[in-house]
PAGU-122825 format. One line per 2 residues: number of its first residue (from 1); for each residue x, y, z of N, C-alpha, C. Coordinates in steps of 0.02 Angstrom, whole numbers, padded with zeros to 5 digits. Example, Ala and Ser with C-alpha at 12.3 -4.5 7.8 and 13.67 -1.06 7.14 Angstrom:
2
1> 00660/-00284/00390/00615/-00225/00390/00660/-00165/00390 | 00642/-00112/00354/00684/-00053/00357/00645/00002/00394
end
This chain:
329
1> 00042/-00060/00000/00000/00000/00000/00044/00062/00000 | 00028/00111/-00044/00067/00172/-00047/00058/00213/00017
3> 00112/00246/00037/00109/00287/00097/00064/00347/00085 | 00021/00362/00133/-00025/00418/00126/00014/00483/00129
5> -00002/00530/00083/00034/00593/00080/00017/00636/00141 | 00067/00672/00165/00056/00718/00220/00012/00776/00196
7> -00030/00800/00240/-00070/00860/00226/-00027/00922/00237 | -00054/00980/00219/-00018/01042/00230/-00001/01052/00303
9> -00050/01044/00347/-00038/01054/00418/00009/01002/00446 | 00008/00941/00420/00054/00889/00443/00126/00904/00422
11> 00134/00932/00363/00201/00952/00341/00229/01006/00388 | 00188/01055/00404/00210/01108/00450/00227/01079/00519
13> 00185/01034/00543/00197/01005/00609/00261/00964/00610 | 00272/00924/00559/00333/00883/00557/00395/00927/00550
15> 00389/00979/00510/00446/01024/00502/00464/01058/00567 | 00414/01082/00603/00428/01115/00667/00458/01065/00717
17> 00433/01004/00716/00459/00953/00762/00532/00939/00747 | 00549/00932/00683/00618/00917/00664/00664/00976/00679
19> 00640/01037/00669/00681/01095/00685/00693/01100/00759 | 00640/01085/00798/00646/01090/00871/00699/01041/00896
21> 00705/00983/00864/00757/00935/00884/00826/00965/00876 | 00833/01012/00828/00897/01044/00818/00903/01110/00855
23> 00855/01123/00899/00858/01184/00940/00836/01247/00904 | 00797/01239/00851/00775/01297/00811/00700/01305/00817
25> 00678/01364/00837/00606/01376/00845/00582/01440/00812 | 00623/01469/00768/00605/01535/00742/00561/01534/00680
27> 00552/01476/00649/00516/01474/00586/00441/01472/00597 | 00403/01508/00557/00331/01506/00559/00308/01491/00488
29> 00244/01477/00472/00187/01472/00516/00176/01401/00538 | 00124/01385/00573/00087/01430/00617/00112/01420/00688
31> 00088/01457/00735/00101/01445/00805/00158/01485/00835 | 00197/01520/00793/00252/01560/00820/00228/01631/00829
33> 00252/01664/00881/00236/01734/00890/00271/01774/00836 | 00234/01810/00797/00263/01847/00742/00245/01921/00750
35> 00269/01962/00703/00256/02033/00707/00183/02051/00697 | 00167/02111/00717/00097/02134/00716/00068/02133/00645
37> 00108/02151/00595/00083/02152/00526/00064/02082/00502 | 00106/02033/00520/00092/01964/00500/00029/01938/00535
39> 00023/01952/00599/-00037/01930/00636/-00099/01962/00609 | -00096/02027/00591/-00153/02061/00563/-00170/02034/00494
41> -00119/02016/00457/-00130/01986/00391/-00168/01920/00397 | -00148/01880/00447/-00182/01817/00460/-00255/01828/00478
43> -00267/01876/00521/-00335/01891/00543/-00378/01914/00485 | -00349/01955/00441/-00387/01979/00383/-00402/01922/00335
45> -00352/01880/00321/-00364/01823/00277/-00421/01779/00303 | -00422/01769/00369/-00473/01726/00399/-00542/01758/00402
47> -00545/01822/00385/-00610/01857/00385/-00643/01856/00316 | -00609/01827/00267/-00635/01824/00198/-00662/01755/00183
49> -00721/01752/00151/-00754/01689/00137/-00769/01685/00062 | -00783/01624/00039/-00795/01612/-00033/-00869/01603/-00047
51> -00892/01632/-00101/-00959/01618/-00127/-00953/01559/-00174 | -00983/01504/-00157/-00975/01442/-00196/-01027/01434/-00251
53> -01009/01396/-00302/-01053/01382/-00359/-01043/01308/-00377 | -01088/01267/-00352/-01079/01195/-00360/-01114/01166/-00422
55> -01161/01203/-00452/-01191/01180/-00514/-01142/01191/-00572 | -01145/01147/-00623/-01103/01154/-00682/-01029/01162/-00665
57> -01000/01112/-00633/-00930/01117/-00611/-00882/01126/-00670 | -00824/01157/-00656/-00775/01171/-00709/-00711/01132/-00698
59> -00676/01118/-00753/-00608/01092/-00749/-00561/01150/-00737 | -00511/01139/-00694/-00469/01195/-00672/-00398/01189/-00697
61> -00371/01245/-00720/-00301/01251/-00742/-00268/01305/-00698 | -00216/01287/-00661/-00183/01335/-00617/-00119/01363/-00647
63> -00105/01350/-00710/-00042/01371/-00740/-00044/01446/-00756 | 00015/01475/-00762/00023/01544/-00782/00092/01554/-00811
65> 00101/01610/-00847/00166/01628/-00873/00188/01693/-00841 | 00248/01693/-00813/00274/01751/-00780/00349/01757/-00795
67> 00372/01816/-00810/00442/01828/-00830/00463/01782/-00888 | 00414/01768/-00932/00428/01728/-00990/00432/01654/-00977
69> 00414/01632/-00916/00419/01561/-00898/00350/01536/-00879 | 00331/01478/-00906/00266/01449/-00889/00274/01407/-00826
71> 00232/01420/-00777/00232/01384/-00714/00168/01344/-00706 | 00171/01291/-00666/00112/01250/-00655/00066/01280/-00601
73> 00091/01327/-00564/00055/01352/-00506/00073/01425/-00492 | 00026/01464/-00464/00041/01533/-00445/00074/01537/-00376
75> 00097/01481/-00350/00132/01478/-00286/00207/01477/-00299 | 00243/01526/-00273/00315/01529/-00285/00353/01535/-00219
77> 00418/01525/-00222/00461/01531/-00163/00485/01603/-00159 | 00462/01639/-00107/00486/01707/-00095/00560/01706/-00078
79> 00593/01765/-00083/00665/01767/-00073/00689/01733/-00008 | 00735/01687/-00016/00766/01652/00040/00841/01663/00036
81> 00871/01680/00093/00943/01693/00095/00981/01637/00128 | 00948/01599/00171/00982/01544/00204/00931/01495/00232
83> 00951/01434/00241/00909/01385/00276/00942/01370/00343 | 00904/01348/00393/00935/01332/00458/00993/01284/00449
85> 01051/01299/00477/01111/01256/00467/01101/01185/00492 | 01055/01175/00538/01042/01108/00564/01019/01061/00509
87> 00984/01089/00458/00954/01046/00407/01007/01014/00362 | 01046/01055/00329/01099/01030/00285/01137/01089/00257
89> 01194/01075/00228/01233/01127/00195/01204/01145/00127 | 01157/01105/00104/01130/01115/00037/01056/01135/00040
91> 01035/01166/00095/00964/01181/00105/00933/01222/00049 | 00967/01276/00028/00940/01318/-00024/00934/01279/-00090
93> 00983/01238/-00104/00982/01198/-00166/00926/01146/-00162 | 00916/01117/-00104/00862/01068/-00096/00794/01101/-00105
95> 00787/01162/-00081/00724/01199/-00092/00715/01211/-00166 | 00768/01233/-00199/00764/01246/-00271/00744/01183/-00309
97> 00771/01126/-00289/00754/01063/-00323/00680/01046/-00313 | 00656/01055/-00252/00585/01043/-00240/00541/01090/-00279
99> 00561/01153/-00284/00524/01202/-00323/00523/01182/-00397 | 00581/01161/-00422/00585/01139/-00492/00539/01081/-00505
101> 00539/01032/-00460/00497/00973/-00470/00423/00989/-00468 | 00405/01042/-00431/00335/01062/-00426/00314/01109/-00482
103> 00361/01127/-00525/00344/01171/-00581/00334/01243/-00561 | 00373/01264/-00510/00365/01332/-00484/00428/01373/-00495
105> 00436/01427/-00457/00490/01475/-00466/00518/01492/-00397 | 00584/01505/-00394/00616/01522/-00330/00651/01589/-00336
107> 00647/01628/-00283/00684/01691/-00277/00737/01682/-00223 | 00798/01705/-00238/00853/01700/-00191/00875/01769/-00168
109> 00892/01776/-00104/00915/01839/-00076/00990/01840/-00070 | 01014/01855/-00009/01086/01859/00002/01117/01791/-00011
111> 01171/01791/-00048/01206/01729/-00064/01255/01740/-00120 | 01302/01694/-00129/01354/01702/-00178/01337/01672/-00246
113> 01383/01681/-00292/01373/01658/-00361/01369/01582/-00366 | 01408/01546/-00325/01408/01473/-00328/01340/01445/-00309
115> 01312/01470/-00255/01245/01448/-00234/01193/01465/-00286 | 01198/01525/-00314/01151/01546/-00366/01154/01499/-00426
117> 01215/01482/-00448/01222/01438/-00505/01195/01368/-00490 | 01208/01344/-00430/01183/01277/-00412/01107/01276/-00411
119> 01076/01330/-00389/01003/01333/-00390/00977/01333/-00462 | 01009/01371/-00505/00990/01373/-00576/00998/01304/-00608
121> 01050/01268/-00588/01064/01202/-00617/01011/01150/-00599 | 00970/01163/-00548/00916/01116/-00532/00861/01117/-00585
123> 00860/01168/-00626/00808/01175/-00675/00752/01222/-00654 | 00755/01247/-00593/00705/01294/-00569/00717/01363/-00600
125> 00665/01397/-00621/00673/01468/-00640/00694/01507/-00577 | 00748/01546/-00582/00775/01580/-00523/00773/01656/-00534
127> 00749/01691/-00483/00751/01763/-00480/00801/01783/-00427 | 00846/01829/-00442/00894/01854/-00393/00870/01921/-00365
129> 00857/01923/-00300/00839/01985/-00266/00900/02013/-00232 | 00920/02072/-00252/00981/02104/-00227/00962/02153/-00171
131> 01000/02152/-00118/00988/02198/-00062/01011/02269/-00081 | 00983/02320/-00047/01005/02389/-00060/01070/02405/-00024
133> 01124/02375/-00048/01189/02383/-00016/01212/02456/-00018 | 01253/02475/00032/01284/02541/00032/01332/02547/-00027
135> 01365/02493/-00043/01415/02495/-00097/01379/02483/-00164 | 01369/02536/-00201/01330/02533/-00263/01359/02483/-00312
137> 01425/02480/-00318/01455/02435/-00366/01440/02362/-00350 | 01431/02346/-00286/01412/02278/-00268/01342/02261/-00294
139> 01297/02309/-00292/01230/02299/-00321/01237/02285/-00396 | 01276/02326/-00430/01285/02316/-00502/01314/02247/-00517
141> 01364/02228/-00478/01397/02163/-00490/01347/02106/-00484 | 01306/02109/-00432/01259/02054/-00421/01205/02052/-00474
143> 01182/02109/-00497/01132/02112/-00550/01161/02083/-00614 | 01220/02105/-00633/01251/02080/-00695/01267/02006/-00690
145> 01289/01983/-00632/01305/01912/-00622/01242/01870/-00631 | 01186/01893/-00603/01123/01856/-00609/01102/01849/-00682
147> 01110/01901/-00721/01091/01898/-00791/01138/01850/-00829 | 01202/01853/-00815/01250/01812/-00852/01241/01738/-00837
149> 01214/01721/-00778/01206/01652/-00758/01139/01622/-00780 | 01093/01662/-00803/01030/01635/-00829/00970/01644/-00784
151> 00972/01692/-00738/00912/01707/-00698/00858/01733/-00744 | 00795/01722/-00725/00740/01745/-00768/00720/01816/-00752
153> 00741/01842/-00694/00726/01911/-00674/00772/01929/-00616 | 00778/01994/-00602/00814/02018/-00544/00770/02068/-00508
155> 00790/02086/-00447/00750/02135/-00411/00786/02160/-00350 | 00751/02202/-00311/00780/02230/-00250/00728/02235/-00196
157> 00749/02220/-00133/00707/02230/-00074/00715/02302/-00051 | 00672/02347/-00073/00682/02418/-00056/00667/02430/00018
159> 00632/02383/00051/00614/02393/00121/00668/02369/00170 | 00725/02349/00144/00777/02320/00187/00833/02370/00201
161> 00823/02434/00183/00880/02480/00184/00900/02504/00253 | 00860/02492/00304/00880/02509/00372/00904/02447/00410
163> 00920/02395/00374/00940/02333/00406/00879/02290/00419 | 00890/02232/00449/00837/02184/00462/00813/02192/00534
165> 00749/02176/00544/00719/02180/00610/00707/02109/00635 | 00732/02094/00694/00719/02029/00725/00696/02042/00796
167> 00629/02035/00806/00601/02055/00869/00605/02130/00876 | 00640/02155/00927/00649/02227/00934/00722/02247/00924
169> 00758/02205/00886/00829/02217/00873/00841/02226/00798 | 00878/02277/00781/00897/02290/00712/00969/02267/00701
171> 00980/02230/00648/01048/02206/00634/01064/02213/00560 | 01128/02213/00544/01154/02222/00476/01138/02291/00448
173> 01123/02338/00491/01108/02405/00467/01166/02438/00433 | 01227/02418/00450/01287/02449/00421/01298/02429/00348
175> 01262/02377/00325/01273/02352/00257/01230/02386/00205 | 01175/02417/00226/01125/02441/00179/01111/02515/00187
177> 01079/02544/00136/01056/02613/00140/00999/02624/00091 | 00959/02677/00103/00905/02692/00056/00931/02705/-00015
179> 00892/02685/-00064/00910/02697/-00134/00864/02751/-00162 | 00895/02806/-00185/00856/02859/-00216/00830/02836/-00284
181> 00780/02871/-00308/00748/02852/-00372/00799/02852/-00429 | 00842/02903/-00431/00891/02906/-00486/00943/02850/-00480
183> 00958/02829/-00418/01004/02773/-00408/00972/02708/-00431 | 00909/02698/-00416/00874/02638/-00439/00870/02636/-00515
185> 00862/02693/-00545/00860/02696/-00618/00926/02671/-00647 | 00981/02687/-00615/01046/02663/-00637/01052/02587/-00627
187> 01024/02562/-00572/01024/02489/-00561/00985/02454/-00618 | 00927/02482/-00636/00887/02453/-00690/00928/02450/-00755
189> 00971/02500/-00765/01008/02504/-00828/01062/02451/-00834 | 01076/02414/-00779/01129/02364/-00780/01107/02298/-00811
191> 01043/02291/-00827/01017/02227/-00850/00959/02236/-00899 | 00951/02186/-00942/00893/02183/-00986/00838/02138/-00958
193> 00852/02106/-00900/00803/02062/-00870/00745/02101/-00840 | 00687/02069/-00832/00632/02101/-00795/00656/02119/-00725
195> 00637/02178/-00701/00658/02201/-00634/00599/02204/-00588 | 00609/02178/-00526/00555/02174/-00476/00573/02218/-00417
197> 00524/02256/-00393/00532/02295/-00332/00492/02260/-00277 | 00526/02241/-00223/00493/02205/-00168/00488/02250/-00106
199> 00432/02245/-00071/00421/02285/-00011/00374/02343/-00023 | 00334/02339/-00076/00287/02392/-00093/00223/02384/-00051
201> 00205/02436/-00014/00145/02434/00027/00103/02497/00020 | 00121/02539/-00028/00083/02601/-00039/00073/02614/-00113
203> 00021/02651/-00129/00009/02670/-00198/00066/02713/-00224 | 00093/02756/-00181/00148/02799/-00201/00208/02759/-00225
205> 00230/02710/-00186/00287/02669/-00206/00271/02628/-00268 | 00209/02604/-00273/00189/02564/-00331/00193/02607/-00395
207> 00170/02668/-00391/00171/02712/-00449/00242/02731/-00468 | 00286/02740/-00418/00356/02755/-00433/00390/02695/-00466
209> 00371/02634/-00446/00398/02574/-00477/00379/02572/-00551 | 00318/02591/-00567/00295/02595/-00636/00336/02646/-00674
211> 00345/02705/-00645/00383/02758/-00678/00455/02737/-00692 | 00484/02697/-00648/00552/02673/-00657/00557/02619/-00711
213> 00501/02588/-00728/00501/02536/-00778/00504/02465/-00749 | 00485/02457/-00686/00484/02390/-00656/00435/02346/-00693
215> 00452/02282/-00699/00407/02233/-00729/00358/02206/-00679 | 00378/02207/-00614/00335/02178/-00562/00351/02211/-00496
217> 00304/02206/-00450/00315/02226/-00381/00290/02169/-00337 | 00319/02165/-00277/00295/02117/-00227/00269/02156/-00168
219> 00204/02151/-00156/00172/02181/-00098/00192/02137/-00039 | 00231/02165/00007/00263/02122/00057/00281/02161/00120
221> 00273/02128/00178/00296/02154/00242/00363/02124/00262 | 00394/02086/00219/00458/02055/00233/00454/02013/00297
223> 00396/01983/00309/00387/01942/00369/00397/01982/00433 | 00380/02047/00431/00391/02093/00487/00465/02100/00503
225> 00509/02081/00457/00581/02088/00468/00607/02156/00445 | 00562/02198/00420/00582/02264/00397/00553/02318/00443
227> 00489/02331/00437/00455/02381/00479/00393/02348/00508 | 00392/02336/00572/00331/02310/00603/00279/02366/00606
229> 00216/02346/00607/00159/02391/00605/00151/02426/00538 | 00189/02404/00487/00173/02426/00420/00107/02394/00399
231> 00071/02425/00353/00006/02400/00333/00013/02328/00309 | -00028/02282/00332/-00023/02212/00310/-00030/02206/00234
233> 00007/02160/00205/00010/02156/00132/-00058/02144/00101 | -00101/02103/00131/-00167/02090/00102/-00211/02152/00103
235> -00203/02194/00154/-00243/02255/00158/-00217/02307/00108 | -00151/02308/00097/-00123/02354/00048/-00138/02334/-00023
237> -00150/02269/-00034/-00154/02241/-00101/-00206/02275/-00146 | -00266/02284/-00121/-00321/02309/-00163/-00305/02378/-00192
239> -00282/02424/-00150/-00266/02491/-00174/-00209/02489/-00225 | -00160/02448/-00211/-00103/02443/-00257/-00126/02416/-00325
241> -00166/02363/-00324/-00190/02334/-00386/-00234/02383/-00425 | -00278/02418/-00389/-00321/02467/-00423/-00280/02522/-00456
243> -00222/02538/-00427/-00181/02592/-00454/-00137/02570/-00512 | -00104/02512/-00505/-00053/02495/-00555/-00061/02424/-00584
245> -00114/02389/-00565/-00121/02319/-00585/-00122/02306/-00660 | -00139/02358/-00699/-00140/02349/-00772/-00074/02372/-00804
247> -00025/02392/-00762/00037/02420/-00789/00098/02375/-00775 | 00092/02332/-00726/00146/02285/-00710/00116/02225/-00673
249> 00157/02176/-00659/00134/02115/-00624/00137/02127/-00549 | 00081/02116/-00515/00078/02125/-00443/00081/02056/-00409
251> 00133/02045/-00370/00142/01984/-00331/00133/02002/-00257 | 00127/01951/-00214/00117/01965/-00143/00148/01908/-00102
253> 00171/01925/-00041/00190/01873/00007/00179/01899/00078 | 00200/01862/00126/00197/01875/00199/00138/01840/00232
255> 00154/01784/00266/00105/01752/00309/00055/01706/00277 | 00064/01689/00214/00017/01643/00181/00035/01571/00199
257> -00017/01529/00207/-00006/01461/00231/-00039/01407/00188 | -00094/01423/00154/-00135/01371/00122/-00155/01392/00051
259> -00186/01344/00016/-00212/01358/-00050/-00270/01407/-00048 | -00311/01403/00004/-00367/01451/00011/-00340/01522/00022
261> -00285/01528/00059/-00253/01594/00066/-00232/01620/-00002 | -00204/01576/-00043/-00182/01596/-00110/-00240/01622/-00151
263> -00296/01586/-00150/-00353/01605/-00190/-00380/01674/-00168 | -00379/01688/-00103/-00402/01753/-00079/-00358/01809/-00106
265> -00293/01798/-00107/-00248/01848/-00134/-00258/01857/-00209 | -00267/01803/-00245/-00279/01807/-00317/-00345/01844/-00331
267> -00395/01832/-00290/-00460/01864/-00299/-00455/01940/-00289 | -00409/01961/-00247/-00400/02033/-00236/-00349/02064/-00283
269> -00325/02025/-00331/-00286/02054/-00385/-00214/02033/-00392 | -00186/01994/-00346/-00118/01970/-00354/-00115/01918/-00410
271> -00059/01915/-00444/-00050/01865/-00498/-00018/01801/-00472 | 00018/01805/-00417/00048/01745/-00387/00066/01762/-00315
273> 00076/01709/-00274/00084/01717/-00202/00147/01682/-00179 | 00188/01718/-00139/00251/01691/-00117/00248/01660/-00048
275> 00286/01605/-00039/00294/01570/00024/00369/01564/00038 | 00390/01577/00099/00461/01569/00116/00468/01524/00177
277> 00450/01549/00236/00456/01508/00297/00418/01442/00292 | 00358/01439/00261/00326/01374/00253/00368/01324/00214
279> 00406/01349/00166/00448/01303/00127/00509/01281/00167 | 00532/01323/00214/00584/01300/00260/00558/01245/00306
281> 00496/01252/00327/00465/01198/00367/00459/01134/00326 | 00440/01142/00262/00434/01084/00218/00502/01051/00207
283> 00554/01092/00200/00622/01066/00194/00640/01026/00256 | 00624/01053/00315/00639/01019/00378/00599/00955/00384
285> 00539/00954/00355/00496/00895/00360/00522/00837/00318 | 00545/00852/00256/00565/00797/00212/00608/00820/00153
287> 00654/00865/00165/00701/00885/00113/00667/00914/00052 | 00698/00904/-00006/00671/00932/-00068/00602/00903/-00084
289> 00592/00839/-00065/00526/00809/-00077/00473/00844/-00036 | 00490/00863/00026/00442/00900/00068/00422/00966/00036
291> 00470/01001/00006/00456/01064/-00028/00409/01052/-00087 | 00427/01003/-00128/00384/00986/-00185/00314/00968/-00162
293> 00309/00926/-00110/00243/00905/-00086/00203/00963/-00060 | 00233/01008/-00023/00196/01064/00004/00168/01108/-00052
295> 00209/01124/-00101/00184/01165/-00157/00127/01129/-00193 | 00135/01063/-00203/00083/01025/-00237/00018/01022/-00195
297> 00025/01015/-00129/-00034/01012/-00087/-00070/01080/-00083 | -00031/01133/-00079/-00061/01200/-00080/-00097/01212/-00146
299> -00065/01191/-00201/-00096/01199/-00267/-00159/01156/-00274 | -00157/01096/-00246/-00216/01052/-00249/-00275/01083/-00212
301> -00262/01113/-00154/-00316/01147/-00117/-00341/01207/-00157 | -00295/01245/-00186/-00314/01301/-00229/-00358/01278/-00286
303> -00339/01224/-00320/-00376/01199/-00377/-00447/01178/-00355 | -00452/01145/-00298/-00517/01121/-00274/-00564/01180/-00259
305> -00538/01232/-00227/-00581/01288/-00210/-00596/01331/-00271 | -00550/01334/-00319/-00565/01367/-00382/-00624/01333/-00416
307> -00625/01267/-00416/-00681/01230/-00446/-00746/01245/-00409 | -00742/01250/-00343/-00801/01262/-00302/-00828/01333/-00309
309> -00786/01378/-00334/-00807/01447/-00344/-00818/01463/-00419 | -00814/01413/-00461/-00829/01422/-00532/-00774/01455/-00572
311> -00711/01447/-00551/-00655/01479/-00585/-00614/01427/-00623 | -00620/01423/-00689/-00584/01372/-00727/-00510/01386/-00735
313> -00489/01448/-00727/-00419/01466/-00733/-00405/01528/-00692 | -00342/01547/-00688/-00323/01604/-00645/-00354/01669/-00670
315> -00362/01676/-00735/-00390/01738/-00763/-00463/01747/-00743 | -00497/01693/-00725/-00568/01697/-00707/-00579/01717/-00635
317> -00527/01718/-00595/-00533/01735/-00524/-00541/01810/-00515 | -00589/01831/-00476/-00599/01902/-00463/-00632/01913/-00395
319> -00643/01975/-00377/-00670/01993/-00311/-00739/01965/-00299 | -00775/01948/-00352/-00844/01926/-00344/-00850/01861/-00304
321> -00797/01822/-00300/-00800/01759/-00263/-00789/01769/-00188 | -00770/01829/-00168/-00753/01843/-00098/-00812/01877/-00061
323> -00826/01852/-00002/-00876/01882/00042/-00842/01900/00108 | -00833/01964/00123/-00800/01982/00187/-00846/01968/00246
325> -00817/01955/00303/-00855/01947/00365/-00892/02012/00379 | -00959/02010/00387/-00996/02071/00403/-00974/02102/00469
327> -00973/02168/00471/-00957/02202/00534/-01018/02199/00580 | -01007/02178/00641/-01062/02170/00689/-01057/02225/00742
329> -01115/02256/00758/-01118/02304/00812/-01096/02374/00792
end
């Protein structure tokens, strides 16, 4: 008898259990105390419901093309810079392999050329997200290196310029600085690849990304690792999409856990949804296979609920399938 596949929640539980054995408890979701923006994002997601249509069921296609690459699912790996050292020395590569097997896309953050090349060699489409380093030439080098190695796109985390936030402690602040608009324009000029701006939570930043010629933006709270109490990504999404959704590709991440979460984001206008910490849990649960399985299970849940809401493909998804929780009192 074939072994029964783990469910989404079982993958998370096994991953947390395995990490705990190695003394690591920082990965979420669910169950970890996270920043206010992430918790508010979770609360908002849980307040949205689906209007179902069970007559005349549809066959569902979850595929899409992004950055010139056809993917099987709108679920992608948000930028990852490292995996817990307890897991293995090849954690990032194992995630990339799982992503490749699931027909998805991976974004990589801080890391060297060797790791980047090994991720590309798995067959996964790879996006290189470059930090806003103080040393401008380092930004240029990393952008040009990504293009020469075969990345499908490059980008920058504009919300990381004051360093990273971990709890109430800021670290690595000495490495980064804000990037002015004219400086970002020069970064864009270093490559012919599609350029992504990550960390957009306002209409103003979204419109400036359009003016700069960005191909995509990621509506993101950086897992509350940038600015806590910034507007939750799901709440920012609608205004951003209404402003620039017809001018570039709008992606989203921060705090998503399930296929139903993905469908809610797609219904409010995102084209694809990023997962990072969940994929680290999947890696801890069962290596590259765990990553592949989690993406497939999330996509299977997405496909099922798309069918239940009468959406045969991603283009058919819209706000009409969403019913917000009524305000009481």
